[in-house]
C-alpha positions in Angstrom: 84.9 111.9 98.5 87.4 112.9 101.1 87.6 109.3 102.4 89.1 108.2 98.9 92.0 110.5 99.1 95.4 108.7 99.3 97.1 109.0 102.7 100.6 107.9 102.9 100.9 108.5 106.3 98.0 106.2 107.3 99.8 103.7 105.1 103.3 104.0 106.9 101.1 103.8 110.2 99.5 100.5 109.1 102.8 99.0 107.7 104.2 99.7 111.3 101.2 98.4 113.1 101.5 95.1 111.8 105.0 94.9 112.8 104.4 96.2 116.2 101.8 93.5 116.5 104.6 90.8 115.3 107.1 92.5 117.9 104.6 93.0 120.5 105.4 96.0 121.3 104.2 98.2 124.3 101.8 101.0 123.8 104.1 103.7 124.7 106.7 102.4 122.3 104.0 102.1 119.6 102.9 105.5 120.3 106.3 106.8 120.1 107.2 105.6 116.8 103.9 105.8 115.2 104.3 109.8 115.2 106.9 112.1 114.4 109.2 113.4 117.4 108.9 116.9 115.7 107.5 118.8 112.9 108.2 122.4 111.9 105.4 124.4 109.9 106.2 127.8 108.9 105.8 130.8 106.4 108.6 132.1 104.1 108.2 135.4 102.6 109.7 136.1 99.2 110.1 139.2 97.2 108.8 138.1 93.6 110.7 139.5 90.6 107.4 141.5 89.8 108.0 143.3 93.1 105.0 142.1 95.1 105.6 139.7 97.9 104.4 135.9 98.4 104.3 133.8 101.0 105.4 130.0 100.7 104.4 127.0 103.1 107.4 125.2 104.2 107.9 122.2 106.7 110.5 120.0 108.1 109.3 116.7 109.8 111.8 114.9 112.1 110.4 111.4 112.8 113.0 109.9 115.2 116.6 110.6 115.9 117.4 107.8 118.5 120.1 106.2 116.1 121.8 109.6 115.3 121.3 113.0 113.4 117.9 112.9 111.0 118.9 112.6 107.4 116.2 113.2 104.5 114.9 115.3 101.4 113.7 118.2 100.6 111.1 118.7 97.9 109.2 121.1 95.8 105.7 120.3 95.3 102.8 122.5 94.2 100.3 120.1 96.0 102.1 118.7 98.8 100.5 117.0 102.2 101.7 117.0 105.7 100.9 113.4 105.6 103.3 112.5 102.7 105.9 114.5 104.5 105.3 112.5 107.7 105.2 108.9 105.9 108.5 109.8 104.1 110.5 110.8 107.1 109.0 107.5 109.0 110.1 105.5 105.8 113.5 107.3 105.9 114.1 106.2 109.7 113.2 102.6 108.9 115.6 102.6 106.0 118.4 104.1 108.2 117.9 101.5 110.7 117.6 98.5 108.2 121.0 99.6 106.7 122.6 100.2 110.3 123.5 103.7 109.6 123.9 105.8 112.7 121.4 108.5 111.4 117.3 109.1 112.1 114.7 110.0 109.4 113.3 113.4 108.3 111.7 114.9 105.2 110.5 118.2 104.1 109.0 120.5 101.7 108.0 123.8 100.2 104.9 124.1 98.4 105.7 125.5 95.0 106.0 125.0 91.6 109.7 125.8 90.6 108.4 125.6 86.7 106.8 128.9 87.5 109.7 130.4 89.3 112.8 132.1 88.4 116.2 131.0 89.6 116.3 134.1 91.9 112.7 133.3 93.5 113.7 129.7 94.1 117.3 130.9 95.7 115.1 133.2 98.0 112.7 130.2 98.9 115.7 127.7 99.7 117.2 130.8 102.0 114.1 131.3 103.5 113.6 127.7 104.3 116.9 127.7 106.3 116.4 130.8 108.1 113.2 129.7 109.6 114.9 126.3 110.8 118.6 127.4 111.4 118.7 126.3 115.0 117.0 122.7 114.1 119.5 121.8 111.4 122.9 121.2 111.0 125.3 118.1 110.6 124.6 117.3 114.0 121.1 117.8 114.1 119.1 117.1 110.6 120.8 116.9 107.2 118.8 117.9 104.0 119.3 116.3 100.5 117.6 116.7 97.3 114.3 115.2 96.3 111.2 115.7 94.2 112.0 118.8 92.0 115.1 119.9 93.7 118.7 119.5 92.9 122.5 120.4 94.0 121.8 123.9 93.1 118.9 123.8 95.7 120.6 122.5 98.6 124.1 124.3 98.0 122.1 127.6 98.4 120.9 126.2 101.6 124.0 125.2 102.5 125.4 128.7 101.9 122.6 130.3 103.9 123.5 128.0 107.1 127.2 128.7 106.8 126.4 132.6 106.4 124.1 132.3 109.8 126.3 130.4 111.8 129.6 132.1 110.6 131.7 128.8 109.5 132.1 126.5 106.9 129.9 123.6 107.3 130.0 121.3 104.3 128.2 118.5 106.2 125.0 120.6 106.7 123.4 119.1 103.3 124.1 116.3 100.7 123.6 116.3 96.9 125.6 119.3 96.6 127.7 120.7 93.5 130.7 118.2 93.3 133.1 121.7 93.7 131.4 122.1 96.7 131.8 118.7 98.5 129.5 116.2 96.9 130.5 112.7 97.0 131.8 110.8 94.1 129.4 108.3 93.1 126.6 109.8 94.8 124.4 110.5 91.1 125.1 106.9 90.3 124.3 105.2 93.8 120.6 105.5 94.1 119.9 103.2 90.5 123.0 101.2 91.6 121.7 100.3 94.6 118.5 99.2 93.6 119.9 97.2 90.4 122.3 95.5 93.1 119.1 94.1 95.0 117.6 93.1 91.5 120.6 91.1 91.0 120.5 89.1 94.4 116.9 88.8 93.8 117.7 87.1 90.4 120.3 84.8 92.0 118.1 83.4 94.6 115.2 83.1 91.8 117.9 81.3 89.7 116.9 83.8 86.6 119.9 84.8 84.1 119.8 88.8 84.2 121.1 88.4 80.4 117.5 87.2 79.4 115.3 89.7 81.5 113.5 92.8 80.5 112.3 95.8 82.6 109.7 98.7 82.6 110.5 101.7 84.9 108.2 104.3 86.1 110.2 107.5 86.5 113.3 109.4 84.8 114.6 111.4 87.7 117.3 110.7 89.9 116.7 107.2 90.9 115.4 106.0 87.2 118.1 107.4 85.2 121.0 105.4 86.9 118.7 102.5 87.1 118.4 102.3 83.4 122.2 102.7 83.1 122.8 100.1 85.8 120.3 97.4 84.6 121.7 97.6 81.5 125.1 96.9 82.6 124.0 94.0 84.5 122.6 92.3 81.2 119.3 93.4 81.2 116.9 95.4 78.6 114.7 98.2 79.8 112.0 98.3 77.2 109.9 101.3 78.6 110.0 104.4 80.7 107.4 106.6 82.2 107.7 110.1 83.1 105.6 113.1 84.3 105.4 115.7 81.3 105.5 119.2 83.3 104.6 121.3 80.2 101.1 119.5 79.8 100.9 118.3 83.2 100.3 114.5 82.1 102.5 111.5 82.1 103.6 109.4 79.0 105.3 105.9 78.6 108.2 106.0 76.3 108.6 102.3 74.5 111.3 100.8 72.6 111.2 97.0 72.3 114.5 96.3 71.4 115.7 98.4 74.3 116.1 101.8 75.6 119.8 103.6 75.6 119.4 105.5 79.0 122.4 108.0 77.7 120.5 108.8 74.4 117.1 109.3 76.5 118.8 111.7 79.0 120.0 113.8 76.0 116.4 114.7 75.4 115.4 115.2 79.1 115.2 118.4 81.0 116.4 118.8 84.7 113.3 117.8 86.2 113.1 114.3 84.5 110.5 115.2 81.6 111.3 113.7 78.3 110.8 115.9 74.9 108.2 114.3 73.0 109.0 115.4 69.6 112.8 114.4 69.9 111.7 111.0 71.2 109.6 110.2 68.6 112.4 111.3 66.1 114.7 108.7 68.1 112.0 105.8 67.1 110.1 105.8 70.7 106.6 104.8 70.7 104.8 107.6 72.9 102.1 105.8 75.0 99.9 107.0 77.9 101.4 107.3 81.1 99.9 104.3 82.7 101.0 101.9 80.1 104.4 101.1 81.7 102.6 99.0 84.3 101.0 96.7 81.7 104.0 96.0 79.8 105.1 92.1 79.3 108.4 92.3 80.9 110.0 90.2 83.8 110.5 93.3 86.0 108.7 96.4 87.2 110.6 99.3 88.7 108.0 102.0 90.0 110.8 104.9 90.8 108.8 108.0 90.9 106.3 108.6 93.6 103.8 106.9 96.4 100.6 105.1 95.6 101.5 103.9 92.1 100.7 100.1 92.4 97.3 99.9 94.4 94.4 97.5 94.5 92.8 99.6 91.6 95.6 98.4 89.0 97.4 95.8 90.4 95.3 93.4 88.2 96.8 95.1 85.0 100.2 93.7 85.7 101.3 91.0 83.1 101.4 87.3 84.0 105.1 87.6 82.6 106.1 89.7 85.4 108.3 88.0 88.3 109.7 90.6 90.3 109.0 94.5 91.3 111.8 96.4 92.6 110.3 99.7 94.7 112.5 102.5 93.9 110.0 104.6 95.8 109.1 105.0 99.1 105.2 103.7 99.4 104.9 102.8 95.5 102.6 99.6 96.3 100.0 99.7 98.8 99.2 97.0 101.4 96.3 95.6 99.6 98.3 95.5 96.5 101.1 93.5 98.3 98.7 90.8 99.2 97.4 90.4 95.7 101.2 90.5 94.5 101.9 87.7 97.2 99.0 85.5 95.8 100.5 85.9 92.3 103.8 84.7 93.7 105.5 88.0 92.4 108.5 88.7 94.1 108.7 92.3 95.7 111.9 93.9 97.0 110.7 96.4 99.6 111.4 100.1 99.5 113.3 100.2 102.6 115.8 98.0 100.8 115.6 98.8 97.0 115.5 102.6 97.9 118.4 102.7 100.4 121.2 103.4 97.6 120.4 107.0 97.9 120.4 107.2 101.7 123.5 105.3 102.2 125.4 107.4 99.5 123.8 110.5 101.4 125.4 109.4 104.8 128.9 108.6 103.0 128.7 112.0 101.6 128.0 113.5 105.2 130.9 111.5 106.6 133.3 112.9 104.1 132.1 116.2 104.5 132.3 116.1 108.0 135.8 114.8 108.1 137.1 116.9 104.7 138.4 113.8 103.5 136.9 112.5 100.3 136.9 109.0 98.9 137.7 107.5 95.4 134.4 107.1 93.0 135.3 103.3 93.1 135.6 103.2 96.8 132.4 104.8 97.5 130.4 102.2 95.0 132.4 99.1 96.5 131.2 100.2 100.0 127.5 100.6 98.7 127.6 97.4 97.1 128.9 95.8 100.2 126.3 97.1 102.4 123.4 96.4 99.8 124.5 92.9 99.1 125.0 92.0 102.9 121.5 93.6 104.2 119.7 91.8 101.3 121.2 88.5 102.3 120.3 89.0 105.8 116.5 90.1 105.0 116.1 87.5 102.7 117.5 84.7 105.2 114.9 86.1 107.8 112.3 86.2 105.5 112.8 82.4 104.6 113.5 81.3 108.1 110.2 82.9 109.4 108.2 82.2 106.2 107.6 86.1 105.9 107.4 88.7 102.9 110.9 90.7 102.2 108.8 93.6 103.3 107.9 92.0 106.5 111.3 90.6 107.3 112.9 94.3 106.2 110.6 96.1 108.6 111.1 93.5 111.5 114.7 94.3 111.5 114.4 98.0 111.0 111.8 98.9 113.8 113.5 96.3 116.3 116.8 98.3 115.8 114.8 101.7 116.5 113.1 100.2 119.6 116.5 98.9 120.8 118.1 102.5 120.5 115.1 104.0 122.2 115.2 101.7 125.2 119.1 102.3 125.5 118.2 106.0 125.8 115.7 105.5 128.5 112.7 106.8 126.1 110.7 103.9 126.5 
């Protein structure tokens, strides 16, 4: 039974191994990049509201920092595994390299369910996580950012604790902070805006008018919410959105064939991206099982939630109408599903490219915070668009020239850059 449990890190290593073979990397380089440089595992004691002490498990994994300080999310997950965090750290490394950012990849977690914790308990957990890592984090070492079930409040508590411990202002310590505390303008829109830029560029190459397209989205959090808005501005129509309901611990798909109003849906959504079923029905949404988002007769599928969402077990349920898949979450599609999609001639924009908007905006915020000089909203999005468009074009050109998938082309570019940095440092 254990053999059937999805292992995100094995998948990440499998993806790496394919590219390492193509690049003919030596064994030492392969071993260096197949595994994280550092892992920190620790316990966080917290005095709960009822007076008892409870111990929470925390971790931070720094995959590779040859190109610069690490950057990556910190998530709250009640059933998180170390292998998922290792994979996320590796994928973030490759994304930074692909986008030519002077940063490395990291990821972290605190094993907890914030729905069962008061704000005071959540604050103690965040501050305890920083205390355990105080010497191994910082603007020039490792920069945490919000991820699954964390938000600007959590990263600000972390920033405040770091400043207390170090006795100095250090707004570049974290990203995704409250705007009044140094968050970059445009950062909330960036993950979705960046993803839709890649869709726009792919549709151009496929000679498809965005105004004629429809999409189905999985997730309604920090990536998916701005995706719905940006895709609507592009001219497309989202007809279905799926999300997890934390109260009943199951997922639902919300469908409206005439098109979903993203702002309307956000008004009935909580801070964790769960949509209120009763209100959705009142506004005319069909409420369907959570996995139905994948079966919709649309042109584009956008998995923007978690890893392992399109696999060999469900890829056959994708409609014949689907022409494009845009991965808004790391590891959303397994290698086995990749092969079947290729056989069906469905274009897939890989996570390293599609999901880069959030990483780029985090880098922008860190730069601005370190300089204590902040850019205008339009400037942030213009720089993001310029970088996303240019990198998409380079990846696409390499894919055509070498007859590769977009994923393989993106990985070749990313891994080669990391290898060159490691060589320059004398690591390999």
